[in-house]
Backbone of each chain as ProteinMPNN parsed JSONL, in Angstrom:
{"seq_chain_A": "XXXXXXXXXXXXXXXXXXXXXXXXXXXXXXXXXXXXXXXXXXXXXXXXXXXXXXXXXXXXXXXXXXXXXXXXXXXXXXXXXXXXXXXXXXXXXXXXXXXX", "coords_chain_A": {"N_chain_A": [[66.684, 60.874, 133.418], [69.092, 63.159, 134.691], [68.454, 64.772, 137.749], [67.952, 68.325, 138.335], [69.023, 69.192, 140.691], [71.487, 67.964, 141.243], [73.261, 69.039, 139.385], [73.195, 71.647, 140.279], [74.382, 71.442, 142.801], [76.95, 70.683, 142.049], [77.65, 73.006, 140.688], [77.627, 74.798, 142.828], [79.81, 73.8, 144.244], [81.936, 74.323, 142.469], [81.786, 77.082, 142.433], [82.381, 77.68, 145.117], [85.006, 76.786, 145.275], [86.189, 78.644, 143.586], [85.748, 80.997, 145.067], [87.287, 80.442, 147.289], [89.818, 80.377, 146.088], [90.068, 83.058, 145.287], [90.203, 84.301, 147.732], [92.536, 83.321, 148.928], [94.765, 83.171, 147.17], [97.673, 84.934, 146.016], [98.915, 85.482, 143.708], [98.424, 87.206, 140.705], [97.59, 86.003, 138.347], [96.462, 83.666, 139.252], [94.288, 84.746, 140.469], [92.777, 85.537, 138.225], [92.176, 83.028, 137.166], [90.564, 82.025, 139.19], [88.382, 83.733, 139.06], [87.428, 82.919, 136.618], [86.496, 80.404, 137.373], [84.303, 81.132, 138.975], [82.636, 82.365, 137.058], [82.15, 80.216, 135.36], [80.779, 78.517, 137.003], [78.362, 79.865, 137.167], [77.658, 79.625, 134.482], [77.186, 76.888, 134.365], [74.853, 76.706, 135.856], [73.112, 78.12, 134.167], [73.005, 76.442, 131.888], [72.002, 74.163, 133.032], [69.367, 74.937, 133.757], [68.436, 75.54, 131.281], [68.183, 72.995, 130.196], [66.357, 72.038, 132.024], [63.978, 73.452, 131.559], [63.592, 73.046, 128.881], [64.437, 74.918, 126.93], [66.205, 77.204, 124.865], [67.299, 79.533, 125.823], [68.929, 79.768, 128.131], [71.291, 78.481, 127.339], [72.165, 80.101, 125.239], [72.611, 82.421, 126.651], [74.703, 81.619, 128.288], [76.685, 81.457, 126.4], [77.112, 84.17, 125.956], [78.13, 84.849, 128.443], [80.565, 83.519, 128.316], [81.814, 85.03, 126.328], [81.987, 87.494, 127.615], [83.699, 86.755, 129.665], [86.01, 86.319, 128.23], [86.596, 88.941, 127.412], [87.043, 90.066, 129.912], [89.302, 88.644, 130.771], [91.148, 89.501, 128.878], [91.489, 92.247, 129.491], [92.326, 91.866, 132.103], [94.786, 90.478, 131.853], [96.254, 92.474, 130.62], [96.355, 94.309, 132.726], [97.847, 92.829, 134.529], [100.291, 92.779, 133.196], [101.012, 95.523, 133.327], [101.181, 95.743, 136.06], [103.393, 94.108, 136.563], [105.385, 95.555, 135.278], [105.534, 97.878, 136.775], [105.884, 97.174, 139.428], [107.527, 95.008, 139.452], [106.674, 92.473, 140.021], [104.02, 90.07, 140.289], [102.517, 89.835, 142.457], [99.634, 90.469, 144.157], [99.439, 91.598, 146.614], [101.624, 93.197, 146.964], [101.28, 95.474, 145.511], [100.388, 97.897, 146.886], [100.294, 100.615, 146.754], [98.638, 103.102, 145.013], [99.95, 104.877, 143.27], [102.486, 106.572, 141.3]], "CA_chain_A": [[67.445, 62.114, 133.266], [69.657, 63.591, 135.972], [67.723, 65.93, 138.278], [68.695, 69.589, 138.299], [69.686, 69.449, 141.966], [72.881, 67.517, 141.228], [74.03, 70.048, 138.662], [73.311, 72.849, 141.106], [75.386, 71.189, 143.844], [78.259, 70.767, 141.376], [77.923, 74.421, 140.434], [77.981, 75.423, 144.106], [81.171, 73.388, 144.58], [82.874, 75.077, 141.626], [81.76, 78.475, 142.892], [83.082, 77.788, 146.397], [86.441, 76.668, 144.996], [86.61, 79.94, 143.064], [85.801, 81.971, 146.164], [88.477, 80.104, 148.097], [91.001, 80.82, 145.357], [90.174, 84.519, 145.327], [90.557, 84.772, 149.077], [93.843, 82.886, 149.417], [95.887, 83.323, 146.248], [98.218, 86.278, 145.896], [99.349, 85.638, 142.33], [97.324, 87.822, 139.953], [97.066, 85.06, 137.359], [95.566, 82.756, 139.971], [93.038, 85.503, 140.632], [91.993, 85.445, 136.987], [91.652, 81.664, 137.053], [89.472, 81.855, 140.154], [87.208, 84.422, 138.518], [86.885, 82.014, 135.601], [85.701, 79.368, 138.052], [83.017, 81.725, 139.366], [81.801, 82.571, 135.869], [81.735, 78.937, 134.8], [79.731, 77.984, 137.872], [77.123, 80.489, 136.7], [77.338, 78.991, 133.204], [76.631, 75.564, 134.647], [73.462, 76.915, 136.246], [72.347, 78.503, 132.977], [72.786, 75.287, 131.023], [71.119, 73.265, 133.772], [67.964, 75.336, 133.663], [68.057, 75.39, 129.884], [67.698, 71.616, 130.057], [65.2, 71.843, 132.901], [62.774, 74.023, 130.976], [63.496, 72.76, 127.458], [64.486, 76.233, 126.285], [67.6, 77.478, 124.519], [67.753, 80.846, 126.294], [70.038, 79.628, 129.068], [72.538, 78.142, 126.644], [72.63, 81.289, 124.509], [73.145, 83.38, 127.625], [76.012, 81.159, 128.735], [77.64, 81.874, 125.372], [77.467, 85.567, 126.217], [79.008, 84.883, 129.615], [81.9, 83.131, 127.853], [82.404, 86.172, 125.62], [82.358, 88.497, 128.617], [84.872, 86.259, 130.376], [87.169, 86.568, 127.369], [86.92, 90.365, 127.514], [87.591, 90.319, 131.241], [90.664, 88.11, 130.846], [92.029, 90.354, 128.072], [91.835, 93.42, 130.287], [93.062, 91.421, 133.288], [96.174, 90.199, 131.492], [96.902, 93.78, 130.435], [96.627, 94.891, 134.042], [98.952, 92.067, 135.117], [101.509, 93.271, 132.563], [101.355, 96.825, 133.902], [101.577, 95.472, 137.444], [104.759, 93.585, 136.562], [106.322, 96.607, 134.87], [105.653, 98.93, 137.774], [106.241, 96.666, 140.745], [108.479, 93.915, 139.316], [106.092, 91.271, 140.618], [102.577, 90.029, 140.059], [101.869, 89.6, 143.746], [98.666, 91.554, 144.299], [99.573, 92.254, 147.919], [102.718, 94.165, 146.956], [100.826, 96.708, 144.853], [99.514, 98.58, 147.835], [100.236, 102.041, 146.467], [98.033, 103.42, 143.73], [100.596, 106.066, 142.744], [103.665, 106.167, 140.558]], "C_chain_A": [[67.892, 62.611, 134.636], [68.866, 64.791, 136.491], [68.603, 67.168, 138.327], [69.471, 69.828, 139.584], [71.165, 69.065, 141.938], [73.761, 68.53, 140.505], [74.227, 71.295, 139.526], [74.336, 72.652, 142.215], [76.786, 71.239, 143.249], [78.641, 72.223, 141.13], [78.308, 75.142, 141.716], [79.399, 75.053, 144.517], [82.188, 74.178, 143.77], [82.95, 76.526, 142.092], [82.538, 78.636, 144.195], [84.59, 77.661, 146.205], [86.971, 77.988, 144.451], [86.718, 80.986, 144.146], [87.013, 81.714, 147.037], [89.752, 80.575, 147.405], [91.174, 82.322, 145.418], [90.641, 84.988, 146.699], [91.971, 84.407, 149.472], [94.987, 83.201, 148.469], [96.358, 84.768, 146.212], [98.761, 86.529, 144.503], [98.178, 86.167, 141.497], [96.749, 86.878, 138.913], [96.137, 84.054, 138.017], [94.218, 83.43, 140.254], [92.158, 85.347, 139.402], [91.396, 84.054, 136.822], [90.487, 81.455, 138.005], [88.21, 82.561, 139.681], [86.58, 83.601, 137.404], [86.038, 80.927, 136.233], [84.336, 79.915, 138.458], [82.097, 81.851, 138.157], [81.299, 81.241, 135.311], [80.744, 78.229, 135.703], [78.381, 78.577, 137.473], [76.691, 79.891, 135.362], [76.67, 77.644, 133.4], [75.167, 75.684, 135.053], [72.603, 77.259, 135.035], [72.011, 77.283, 132.128], [71.868, 74.282, 131.713], [69.659, 73.654, 133.604], [67.501, 75.417, 132.209], [67.514, 73.99, 129.633], [66.418, 71.412, 130.861], [63.914, 72.318, 132.236], [62.656, 73.781, 129.481], [63.554, 73.994, 126.584], [65.944, 76.558, 125.99], [68.146, 78.754, 125.14], [68.949, 80.744, 127.235], [71.341, 79.325, 128.361], [73.071, 79.334, 125.866], [73.237, 82.288, 125.49], [74.501, 82.932, 128.142], [77.07, 81.445, 127.677], [78.073, 83.319, 125.588], [78.371, 85.692, 127.433], [80.426, 84.494, 129.217], [82.573, 84.303, 127.151], [82.823, 87.253, 126.605], [83.583, 88.054, 129.408], [86.126, 86.478, 129.551], [87.58, 88.03, 127.442], [87.572, 90.671, 128.853], [89.026, 89.82, 131.347], [91.617, 88.967, 130.026], [92.457, 91.581, 128.862], [92.662, 93.011, 131.509], [94.517, 91.126, 132.987], [96.929, 91.493, 131.242], [97.253, 94.419, 131.761], [97.774, 94.147, 134.714], [100.276, 92.516, 134.52], [101.952, 94.596, 133.171], [101.812, 96.66, 135.347], [103.021, 94.987, 137.498], [105.757, 94.666, 136.196], [106.543, 97.605, 135.99], [106.107, 98.423, 139.123], [107.223, 95.504, 140.668], [107.959, 92.601, 139.85], [104.613, 91.258, 140.254], [101.85, 89.628, 141.326], [100.905, 90.752, 144.016], [98.788, 92.241, 145.65], [100.682, 93.294, 147.927], [102.306, 95.486, 146.329], [99.864, 97.439, 145.776], [99.351, 100.053, 147.508], [99.641, 102.26, 145.092], [98.62, 104.717, 143.185], [101.852, 105.607, 142.02], [104.734, 107.226, 140.585]], "O_chain_A": [[67.158, 62.498, 135.618], [68.631, 65.737, 135.74], [69.83, 67.077, 138.356], [70.455, 70.567, 139.592], [72.0, 69.748, 142.531], [74.865, 68.841, 140.952], [75.289, 71.917, 139.504], [75.08, 73.576, 142.544], [77.706, 71.774, 143.867], [79.787, 72.625, 141.332], [79.198, 75.992, 141.713], [80.12, 75.881, 145.073], [83.187, 74.65, 144.313], [84.026, 77.122, 142.143], [83.271, 79.611, 144.366], [85.365, 78.336, 146.881], [88.072, 78.411, 144.805], [87.66, 81.778, 144.158], [87.687, 82.647, 147.473], [90.657, 81.105, 148.049], [92.289, 82.816, 145.581], [91.389, 85.959, 146.809], [92.571, 85.112, 150.283], [96.095, 83.475, 148.931], [95.568, 85.701, 146.356], [99.041, 87.674, 144.148], [97.07, 85.636, 141.574], [95.555, 86.933, 138.619], [95.144, 83.635, 137.422], [93.169, 82.787, 140.277], [90.964, 85.065, 139.504], [90.251, 83.91, 136.392], [89.519, 80.777, 137.659], [87.102, 82.059, 139.872], [85.358, 83.578, 137.252], [84.988, 80.563, 135.704], [83.324, 79.233, 138.301], [80.922, 81.489, 138.221], [80.164, 81.146, 134.846], [79.945, 77.422, 135.228], [77.374, 77.87, 137.445], [75.502, 79.674, 135.131], [75.718, 77.297, 132.701], [74.337, 74.869, 134.651], [71.492, 76.749, 134.893], [70.869, 77.11, 131.701], [71.054, 73.628, 131.061], [68.811, 72.802, 133.339], [66.302, 75.368, 131.938], [66.509, 73.818, 128.942], [65.509, 70.703, 130.43], [62.879, 71.66, 132.339], [61.708, 74.263, 128.861], [62.809, 74.109, 125.611], [66.825, 76.222, 126.781], [69.336, 79.04, 125.004], [69.88, 81.545, 127.145], [72.388, 79.853, 128.736], [74.28, 79.563, 125.828], [74.25, 82.922, 125.196], [75.365, 83.767, 128.41], [78.235, 81.654, 128.014], [79.246, 83.657, 125.425], [79.271, 86.531, 127.462], [81.389, 85.071, 129.722], [83.763, 84.548, 127.351], [83.884, 87.859, 126.455], [84.415, 88.881, 129.781], [87.186, 86.786, 130.096], [88.769, 88.339, 127.525], [88.533, 91.437, 128.926], [89.874, 90.486, 131.941], [92.77, 89.151, 130.416], [93.64, 91.92, 128.904], [93.586, 93.721, 131.903], [95.396, 91.481, 133.773], [98.101, 91.612, 131.601], [98.326, 95.005, 131.909], [98.59, 94.763, 135.399], [101.273, 92.628, 135.233], [103.127, 94.775, 133.494], [102.721, 97.355, 135.801], [103.786, 95.4, 138.369], [106.86, 94.699, 136.74], [107.648, 98.129, 136.134], [106.673, 99.192, 139.901], [107.713, 95.05, 141.702], [108.748, 91.692, 140.109], [104.026, 92.296, 139.949], [100.719, 89.145, 141.284], [101.334, 91.903, 144.094], [98.291, 93.355, 145.82], [100.698, 94.177, 148.784], [102.928, 96.515, 146.594], [98.677, 97.579, 145.478], [98.38, 100.679, 147.933], [100.093, 101.667, 144.113], [97.882, 105.569, 142.69], [102.245, 104.443, 142.095], [105.802, 107.041, 140.002]]}, "seq_chain_B": "XXXXXXXXXXXXXXXXXXXXXXXXXXXXXXXXXXXXXXXXXXXXXXXXXXXXXXXXXXXXXXXXXXXXXXXXXXXXXXXXXXXXXXXXXXXXXXXXXXXXXXXXXXXXXXXXXXXXXXXXXX", "coords_chain_B": {"N_chain_B": [[109.677, 86.416, 141.702], [106.344, 85.857, 142.856], [105.799, 84.124, 145.829], [103.687, 81.435, 146.685], [103.094, 80.876, 149.256], [101.258, 81.529, 152.055], [101.728, 84.086, 154.426], [100.378, 83.979, 156.822], [99.038, 81.216, 157.994], [96.682, 80.932, 159.358], [94.83, 82.726, 158.368], [94.443, 81.651, 155.874], [93.257, 79.25, 156.569], [90.938, 80.233, 157.682], [89.764, 81.351, 155.41], [89.302, 79.021, 153.969], [87.42, 77.816, 155.628], [85.321, 79.638, 155.359], [84.717, 79.307, 152.642], [83.935, 76.613, 152.601], [81.73, 76.747, 154.29], [80.051, 78.367, 152.772], [79.63, 76.638, 150.608], [78.276, 74.562, 151.932], [75.906, 75.797, 152.794], [74.775, 76.535, 150.309], [74.551, 73.992, 149.137], [72.77, 72.667, 150.84], [70.452, 74.153, 150.441], [70.06, 73.675, 147.695], [69.769, 70.907, 147.523], [67.469, 70.456, 148.956], [65.594, 71.783, 147.488], [62.93, 71.461, 145.102], [62.465, 70.736, 141.782], [60.902, 69.405, 140.046], [60.37, 67.134, 137.267], [62.876, 67.252, 134.731], [62.284, 69.045, 131.725], [63.678, 68.738, 129.332], [65.005, 68.159, 125.975], [63.384, 67.548, 122.857], [63.72, 64.416, 121.118], [64.179, 64.596, 118.413], [65.042, 67.151, 118.048], [67.087, 69.888, 116.963], [69.503, 71.074, 118.689], [71.85, 72.627, 118.621], [71.593, 73.974, 116.192], [69.322, 75.43, 116.812], [70.357, 77.125, 118.729], [71.949, 78.776, 117.146], [69.953, 79.976, 115.565], [68.608, 81.377, 117.579], [70.562, 83.168, 118.381], [70.68, 84.978, 116.295], [68.128, 85.927, 115.91], [66.541, 84.558, 114.079], [63.845, 82.939, 112.544], [62.624, 79.562, 112.825], [63.736, 77.8, 114.579], [63.959, 74.66, 116.232], [63.758, 74.263, 118.9], [62.241, 76.058, 121.503], [62.928, 79.511, 122.307], [64.379, 82.709, 123.244], [65.162, 85.673, 121.252], [68.411, 86.99, 120.558], [69.673, 89.069, 119.223], [70.256, 91.824, 119.585], [71.774, 91.787, 121.966], [73.901, 90.324, 121.013], [75.103, 92.076, 119.172], [75.825, 94.126, 120.921], [77.644, 92.892, 122.584], [79.657, 92.496, 120.837], [80.696, 95.099, 120.571], [81.641, 95.376, 123.177], [83.651, 93.417, 123.304], [85.459, 94.362, 121.372], [86.177, 96.802, 122.551], [87.394, 95.863, 124.904], [89.575, 94.417, 123.905], [91.015, 96.39, 122.552], [91.606, 97.981, 124.739], [93.253, 96.204, 126.163], [95.424, 96.0, 124.409], [96.27, 98.647, 124.487], [97.115, 98.785, 127.124], [99.27, 97.059, 127.047], [101.166, 97.927, 125.244], [104.326, 98.652, 123.667], [106.765, 101.213, 123.342], [108.425, 102.567, 120.418], [111.059, 103.332, 120.822], [112.327, 101.611, 122.507], [111.965, 101.94, 125.167], [109.939, 100.924, 127.815], [106.519, 101.461, 127.987], [103.911, 101.99, 130.034], [100.552, 102.111, 131.384], [100.869, 103.468, 133.692], [102.995, 105.223, 133.505], [106.358, 105.749, 132.23], [108.963, 103.311, 131.867], [112.053, 103.547, 133.249], [114.237, 101.934, 133.262], [115.097, 100.602, 130.992], [115.986, 102.378, 129.079], [117.196, 103.675, 126.05], [120.319, 104.992, 124.9], [121.096, 105.975, 122.428], [119.542, 107.709, 119.69], [116.395, 106.506, 118.696], [115.36, 104.559, 115.884], [112.598, 105.418, 114.404], [109.692, 103.868, 113.154], [107.434, 105.02, 112.286], [107.675, 107.5, 111.123], [108.845, 109.054, 113.007], [107.793, 110.965, 114.779], [107.397, 111.169, 117.486]], "CA_chain_B": [[108.256, 86.104, 141.524], [105.625, 85.747, 144.121], [105.623, 82.786, 146.376], [102.275, 81.229, 146.978], [102.876, 80.523, 150.652], [100.642, 82.618, 152.802], [102.477, 84.312, 155.663], [99.565, 83.592, 157.968], [98.192, 80.069, 157.649], [95.391, 81.049, 160.023], [93.891, 83.403, 157.473], [94.079, 80.702, 154.819], [92.298, 78.312, 157.165], [89.666, 80.955, 157.803], [89.185, 81.428, 154.065], [88.781, 77.703, 153.644], [86.186, 77.614, 156.386], [84.266, 80.456, 154.743], [84.323, 78.684, 151.383], [83.196, 75.381, 152.894], [80.422, 77.134, 154.827], [79.247, 78.805, 151.628], [79.21, 75.454, 149.856], [77.289, 73.799, 152.702], [74.625, 76.516, 152.74], [74.217, 76.406, 148.954], [74.196, 72.601, 148.855], [71.552, 72.334, 151.588], [69.321, 74.775, 149.741], [69.835, 73.059, 146.388], [69.295, 69.525, 147.663], [66.096, 70.447, 149.46], [64.663, 72.365, 146.512], [62.357, 70.493, 144.16], [62.21, 71.399, 140.504], [60.115, 68.559, 139.169], [61.143, 66.435, 136.252], [63.358, 68.14, 133.662], [61.557, 68.949, 130.46], [64.577, 68.165, 128.334], [64.793, 68.518, 124.578], [62.856, 66.425, 122.08], [64.783, 63.574, 120.548], [64.465, 64.994, 117.033], [65.332, 68.584, 118.003], [68.461, 70.267, 116.65], [69.758, 72.085, 119.727], [72.892, 73.557, 118.179], [71.015, 74.843, 115.157], [68.407, 76.356, 117.483], [71.18, 78.169, 119.351], [72.306, 79.729, 116.102], [68.764, 80.754, 115.219], [68.29, 82.301, 118.67], [71.57, 84.231, 118.427], [70.482, 85.97, 115.24], [66.704, 86.264, 115.784], [66.007, 83.963, 112.857], [62.798, 81.955, 112.818], [62.908, 78.224, 112.332], [64.368, 76.964, 115.595], [63.123, 73.547, 116.654], [63.625, 74.359, 120.356], [61.854, 77.451, 121.764], [63.9, 80.36, 122.981], [64.273, 84.121, 122.881], [66.154, 86.173, 120.322], [69.487, 87.711, 121.237], [70.461, 89.795, 118.228], [70.761, 93.084, 120.156], [72.871, 91.462, 122.891], [75.034, 89.878, 120.204], [75.797, 93.252, 118.648], [76.422, 94.899, 122.008], [78.838, 92.216, 123.103], [80.688, 92.782, 119.845], [81.355, 96.352, 120.971], [82.368, 95.154, 124.434], [84.875, 92.67, 123.011], [86.407, 95.253, 120.686], [86.694, 97.73, 123.553], [88.293, 95.178, 125.833], [90.826, 94.055, 123.234], [91.768, 97.633, 122.342], [92.143, 98.362, 126.042], [94.366, 95.321, 126.499], [96.573, 96.39, 123.581], [96.756, 99.922, 124.997], [97.854, 98.536, 128.36], [100.445, 96.216, 126.85], [101.991, 98.343, 124.1], [105.684, 99.143, 123.887], [107.098, 102.299, 122.441], [109.431, 102.142, 119.449], [112.402, 103.666, 121.249], [112.875, 100.578, 123.363], [111.538, 102.143, 126.542], [108.627, 100.363, 128.098], [105.544, 102.468, 128.369], [102.681, 101.408, 130.541], [99.532, 103.088, 131.704], [101.256, 104.194, 134.895], [104.229, 105.951, 133.316], [107.377, 105.046, 131.462], [109.925, 102.532, 132.625], [113.335, 104.18, 132.961], [115.339, 101.002, 133.378], [115.547, 100.08, 129.707], [116.036, 103.473, 128.13], [118.366, 103.603, 125.187], [121.019, 106.269, 124.832], [121.105, 106.479, 121.069], [118.181, 107.989, 119.209], [115.801, 105.321, 118.099], [114.868, 104.675, 114.522], [111.151, 105.217, 114.462], [109.144, 103.365, 111.904], [106.195, 105.71, 111.929], [107.975, 108.865, 110.75], [109.642, 109.664, 114.055], [107.187, 112.184, 115.314], [107.537, 111.26, 118.942]], "C_chain_B": [[107.609, 85.894, 142.883], [105.606, 84.296, 144.576], [104.186, 82.644, 146.835], [102.017, 80.921, 148.444], [102.339, 81.73, 151.399], [101.447, 82.844, 154.075], [101.689, 83.895, 156.902], [98.675, 82.414, 157.592], [96.808, 80.154, 158.29], [94.374, 81.707, 159.1], [93.486, 82.492, 156.325], [93.074, 79.691, 155.341], [90.933, 78.961, 157.29], [88.977, 81.07, 156.445], [88.595, 80.092, 153.642], [87.486, 77.416, 154.366], [85.036, 78.404, 155.776], [83.778, 79.808, 153.457], [83.509, 77.415, 151.633], [81.817, 75.713, 153.448], [79.498, 77.599, 153.711], [78.73, 77.62, 150.837], [78.135, 74.685, 150.605], [75.926, 74.473, 152.63], [73.978, 76.334, 151.372], [73.742, 74.982, 148.699], [72.926, 72.205, 149.591], [70.33, 72.908, 150.887], [69.005, 74.022, 148.451], [69.29, 71.642, 146.519], [67.843, 69.506, 148.108], [65.106, 71.031, 148.464], [64.147, 71.274, 145.582], [61.973, 71.233, 142.887], [61.276, 70.586, 139.61], [60.995, 67.883, 138.14], [61.632, 67.421, 135.197], [62.564, 67.943, 132.383], [62.42, 68.3, 129.384], [64.253, 68.641, 126.928], [64.21, 67.324, 123.845], [63.975, 65.669, 121.377], [65.143, 64.015, 119.133], [64.792, 66.481, 116.919], [66.806, 68.81, 117.68], [68.846, 71.41, 117.588], [70.781, 73.107, 119.238], [72.377, 74.515, 117.11], [70.064, 75.853, 115.789], [69.173, 77.465, 118.192], [71.57, 79.219, 118.327], [71.132, 80.588, 115.688], [68.446, 81.775, 116.297], [69.286, 83.447, 118.735], [71.246, 85.34, 117.437], [69.027, 86.3, 114.985], [66.093, 85.701, 114.505], [64.957, 82.935, 113.249], [63.228, 80.594, 112.277], [63.579, 77.321, 113.339], [63.413, 75.853, 116.019], [62.969, 73.479, 118.165], [63.249, 75.803, 120.667], [62.931, 78.218, 122.519], [63.733, 81.789, 122.517], [65.325, 84.475, 121.836], [67.171, 87.042, 121.029], [70.293, 88.556, 120.275], [71.054, 91.08, 118.805], [71.919, 92.814, 121.108], [74.107, 91.016, 122.13], [75.818, 91.063, 119.663], [76.484, 94.043, 119.761], [77.687, 94.222, 122.517], [79.979, 92.295, 122.106], [81.453, 94.049, 120.222], [82.182, 96.15, 122.233], [83.684, 94.431, 124.176], [85.906, 93.547, 122.325], [87.018, 96.234, 121.69], [87.687, 97.071, 124.485], [89.618, 94.85, 125.165], [91.661, 95.294, 122.952], [92.364, 98.115, 123.669], [93.324, 97.503, 126.443], [95.606, 95.679, 125.7], [97.15, 97.699, 124.083], [97.563, 99.717, 126.277], [99.197, 97.872, 128.085], [101.417, 96.762, 125.826], [103.362, 98.811, 124.563], [105.934, 100.285, 122.926], [108.264, 101.885, 121.545], [110.851, 102.402, 119.927], [113.041, 102.624, 122.13], [112.478, 100.759, 124.81], [110.135, 101.573, 126.718], [107.694, 101.465, 128.539], [104.285, 101.745, 128.815], [101.682, 102.496, 130.837], [99.923, 103.939, 132.897], [102.591, 104.886, 134.729], [105.285, 105.106, 132.636], [108.345, 104.341, 132.402], [111.323, 103.033, 132.278], [114.471, 103.174, 132.892], [115.898, 100.599, 132.021], [115.597, 101.184, 128.666], [117.325, 103.392, 127.314], [118.995, 104.975, 125.044], [120.984, 106.831, 123.419], [119.686, 106.778, 120.616], [117.636, 106.803, 118.427], [115.369, 105.598, 116.666], [113.38, 104.368, 114.531], [110.647, 104.765, 113.11], [107.915, 104.134, 111.458], [106.455, 107.168, 111.569], [108.728, 109.622, 111.822], [109.057, 110.925, 114.617], [107.299, 112.293, 116.818], [108.89, 110.713, 119.348]], "O_chain_B": [[108.279, 85.774, 143.908], [105.417, 83.375, 143.781], [103.56, 83.594, 147.305], [100.871, 80.726, 148.847], [102.92, 82.815, 151.362], [101.815, 81.877, 154.742], [102.273, 83.504, 157.912], [97.653, 82.604, 156.933], [95.866, 79.518, 157.817], [93.211, 81.306, 159.05], [92.351, 82.536, 155.852], [92.141, 79.317, 154.63], [89.904, 78.333, 157.041], [87.761, 80.906, 156.34], [87.526, 80.035, 153.035], [86.559, 76.844, 153.793], [83.913, 77.909, 155.685], [82.575, 79.758, 153.2], [82.511, 77.171, 150.955], [80.838, 75.042, 153.119], [78.312, 77.271, 153.699], [77.565, 77.578, 150.441], [77.181, 74.203, 149.993], [74.909, 73.808, 152.43], [72.792, 76.02, 151.273], [72.675, 74.77, 148.122], [72.089, 71.489, 149.041], [69.305, 72.24, 150.752], [67.843, 73.76, 148.144], [68.45, 71.219, 145.724], [67.071, 68.643, 147.69], [63.903, 70.799, 148.581], [64.838, 70.292, 145.31], [61.249, 72.229, 142.921], [60.902, 71.042, 138.529], [62.216, 68.042, 138.145], [60.895, 68.327, 134.807], [62.219, 66.821, 132.011], [61.966, 67.438, 128.632], [63.333, 69.434, 126.725], [64.523, 66.185, 124.191], [65.035, 66.222, 121.085], [66.279, 63.831, 118.696], [64.818, 67.021, 115.813], [67.665, 68.021, 118.074], [68.55, 72.573, 117.312], [70.599, 74.31, 119.421], [72.685, 75.707, 117.123], [70.003, 77.003, 115.355], [68.71, 78.604, 118.257], [71.526, 80.417, 118.609], [71.284, 81.792, 115.481], [68.061, 82.904, 115.992], [68.925, 84.567, 119.095], [71.508, 86.512, 117.707], [68.704, 86.893, 113.955], [65.211, 86.326, 113.916], [65.159, 82.153, 114.179], [64.079, 80.495, 111.393], [63.956, 76.196, 113.009], [62.209, 76.074, 116.15], [62.14, 72.72, 118.667], [63.888, 76.712, 120.137], [63.729, 77.647, 123.262], [63.045, 82.063, 121.534], [66.245, 83.703, 121.565], [66.843, 87.748, 121.983], [71.491, 88.747, 120.486], [72.216, 91.397, 118.55], [72.929, 93.517, 121.075], [75.232, 91.292, 122.547], [77.048, 91.064, 119.689], [77.583, 94.565, 119.575], [78.674, 94.883, 122.84], [81.144, 92.175, 122.484], [82.683, 94.079, 120.198], [83.285, 96.682, 122.354], [84.712, 94.782, 124.754], [87.092, 93.489, 122.65], [88.227, 96.467, 121.682], [88.714, 97.661, 124.818], [90.673, 94.987, 125.783], [92.883, 95.261, 123.096], [93.495, 98.599, 123.708], [94.296, 98.008, 127.004], [96.716, 95.668, 126.233], [98.369, 97.869, 124.113], [98.571, 100.388, 126.495], [100.161, 98.1, 128.816], [102.425, 96.111, 125.553], [103.537, 99.293, 125.682], [105.38, 100.32, 121.827], [109.004, 100.958, 121.875], [111.774, 101.732, 119.462], [114.217, 102.755, 122.471], [112.633, 99.837, 125.611], [109.268, 101.735, 125.86], [108.048, 102.302, 129.37], [103.681, 100.986, 128.057], [101.934, 103.671, 130.573], [99.368, 105.019, 133.096], [103.275, 105.122, 135.725], [105.126, 103.895, 132.485], [108.516, 104.721, 133.56], [111.734, 102.948, 131.121], [115.578, 103.537, 132.495], [117.084, 100.283, 131.923], [115.285, 100.953, 127.498], [118.395, 103.079, 127.836], [118.304, 105.994, 125.062], [120.856, 108.041, 123.237], [118.734, 106.169, 121.104], [118.329, 106.191, 117.613], [115.055, 106.731, 116.299], [112.963, 103.216, 114.649], [111.114, 105.217, 112.065], [107.412, 103.913, 110.356], [105.554, 107.997, 111.693], [109.206, 110.728, 111.571], [109.791, 111.871, 114.903], [107.297, 113.395, 117.365], [109.217, 110.694, 120.535]]}, "name": "protein", "num_of_chains": 2, "seq": "XXXXXXXXXXXXXXXXXXXXXXXXXXXXXXXXXXXXXXXXXXXXXXXXXXXXXXXXXXXXXXXXXXXXXXXXXXXXXXXXXXXXXXXXXXXXXXXXXXXXXXXXXXXXXXXXXXXXXXXXXXXXXXXXXXXXXXXXXXXXXXXXXXXXXXXXXXXXXXXXXXXXXXXXXXXXXXXXXXXXXXXXXXXXXXXXXXXXXXXXXXXXXXXXXXXXXXXXXXXXXX"}
């Protein structure tokens, strides 16, 4: 059976890619995708330790993380829509003013 | 639309360095850690069925785990709230003018009175 360390290194790689995306991308949709990468890296850890300890709790919790990610994306897409209506762009750097 | 080219490539390089440094630190910690042999699941265990039992606090799971019925109900409320919030952010008014959370959009206003389908109260 594959040791847990390999899964953890994979999860760290996915998490680092997500952090890189959040820091460099200016498109709001790319932001949402990067946040998905962060959440799925955490999911990978949950499932890894579920296998490590022979317990279903980690897998059930990763299901909840998926549901929370869906809620976050729903609100995020709504915010992107409002951003496009008010600024004509989804570049997060152009929305510097929080007034209307 | 937004172009993805960063005006300052130096900042992108710096971000890449930060991400790689984060990965190196995490990978060093994870490789050096020892967790022992994975317990794994028994060959005759029904993992998917056990997940369903754990979600609804029902006894009879072949793999041990905690119950998550309260969290299941709470996340139901969270999902409903998020979807209603998304619809509220994205809704259009019947008159043809776009209405967002930050005020109405004047660019697409119609001159003729709109035919409202909900009785025309607004």
